[in-house]
N, C-alpha and C positions, 0 to 999 in steps of 0.2 A: 680488860683495857683500863689503864689508869685514867682518872680525871683530867690529868695534865699531860697526857700523851698527844702530840701534834698529829693532826691530819693532813695539815698542809705544812711542809717543811720550809725552814728559814731561807734557805737558798732560793727557793721559788719566790718568796715573798720579796727578798731583796733584789731579784733580777727582773721583777716585773715592771711594766710601764707605769702602773699606778704608783708603785713606790718611787720610781724615778721622778715622776711628775711631782710627787709630794715634796721630795728633796729640793726641788727647784722653786718651790712657792716661798715667797718672802712672808716673814712673820712681823708682828710688832716688835718683837726683840731684835730683828734684823734692822728695822727701820731706826731704832734707838741706838743700836751699834754703829750703823753706818753714819750716824750723825754724832758721834763722839761721846755717848753716854758711857759712864764709868761702869765697872763690874757692879757696884753697889746700886745704882740706879737699875741696871739691868736685872738684879735679883727682885727690885720692886716691880718691874714690868712682867716678870715671869711668875710672880706670886699668883696663887688662885684669887679669884674675884672676891669671895667672902673675907678671906684674911686680909687682902689688901684694902678692901673697904673699911674693915674694923680698925686697921692701922692708920688709914688716912683720916678718918673721923677723930680718933683719939689724939694723933699728932696735931691736927688742925686746931682742935679745940684747946690743946695745951699751948701751942705756939701763939695763938691769939688770945690767950688768957681768958677764954670763956668758961662759964659754969657748965656743969653737967646738965643734960636734959632732965625735965620732969616726968616725961613719959616717951612712948616711941613715935610719937607724931612729929618730932624734931630731934635735932642732934646736939644742940648747945643753946645757952642762953647768954645774951650780953645786954646789959642795961634793961633787964626785965623783958627783953625781946627774945622771941624764938628764932632760932636759926637752923636751917636745914643745910647739911653739908655734903657736897658731892666731890669725889676725888677721881675724875676721869683719867684714863691713860690714852695716849695716841695710838691709833691703829696702825697697820702695816702700811697704809698710804699717807699717814700723817694727819689724819682727820680725827675728831672726837665729837662726843655728844655726852649729855648727861641724861640719865634715865631713872626709872622708877619714882617719878615725882607724882605725888598723890595730892591733887589740889584741895581735897577735902581734909586733909591733915592741918593741924594748927601750927603753922610756921609763918613768919613774917618776912624772912630773907632767905635767899639761897647763896651760900658761900662756896664757890668752885675753887678747888686747889688742883689745877691740872698738872700732872706729872710731865715735865718737859726734860731736855737731855741733861740739864744740870741742877735740877731741883724742882720746885713747885712754881708755878705761876698762879696767882690768886686773883679772882674777881668776884663781884657780888651783883646780885639783882634783888630788887624787892619783889615780892609775891605778886604785886600788882603788875609790875613790868613782865614777869614770867608768864602770867595767865594767857595772854594773846599768842604766845610762842609756842604753847604745848601742841604736841603731835601725839595722837593715840598710839599706845603700845600694846594694844590687844589684851586687856586684862591685867597688865602689869604696871599700870599707871601711865605715865606720859614721858616722853622725850623732849628735850630742847637740843637743836642742832648747833654746831659750831658757828655756822654763818649768823645765827640769830644772837648767840652769846656775844660774838665779836661786835656786832652792831649795837647791842643794847646793854651790855654788862659794863661795870666800872672797874678798872683795874685796882686792885688794892696792893700797894707796895709794902705796907708794914702795919703793925698794930695800931698806930695813930690813925692812918687812913680808915682802917676798918671802923674803929670807934667813931670817927667823924661821920662816916657814911651812915652808919645806923642812928646816931644822933640827929642827923639832918633828915633822915627819911623814914623815922619811925612815926606811926600813927599816934597822934596825942591821946592820951587817956586820962580821964578824970579819976579812975580807979587807982592809977599808979602815980596820980598827982604830978604829971608832967605836961 
């Protein structure tokens, strides 16, 4: 018998109740498509998490003209301040959260770039604002849920907004002479 010889044939799979149930389930892609997302946005929704995360960090860093990180405890630097970048996508019910936040890492801000139907919606929190919002992720760091982000984060419309937020919310440092 060949390693790739089926023991359960395709027709049985396709006619099963489990397969029919699977076809009826809505996905995040369906949610985006139903809300008018372009094929290009759908490609981002469909991308595997690691590739999308790398793309999101790099795009966000370049778009907002931030410097590259010094180490793996943050994703970007602006005005000598460390920024953690998160790029969540909406789930099949239109909700989102950010995850894998590690409060012991050295970052001062969390910049969120949420993929919406026509592009990204950006907002930001200071680490101090984020700390009381953290929910345990069982060994993978911490979550912050949509409801808390919507209540506490500041919407960032452009590069100037981001720069102003960081200038006004950074912790003063005699070492950095500011």
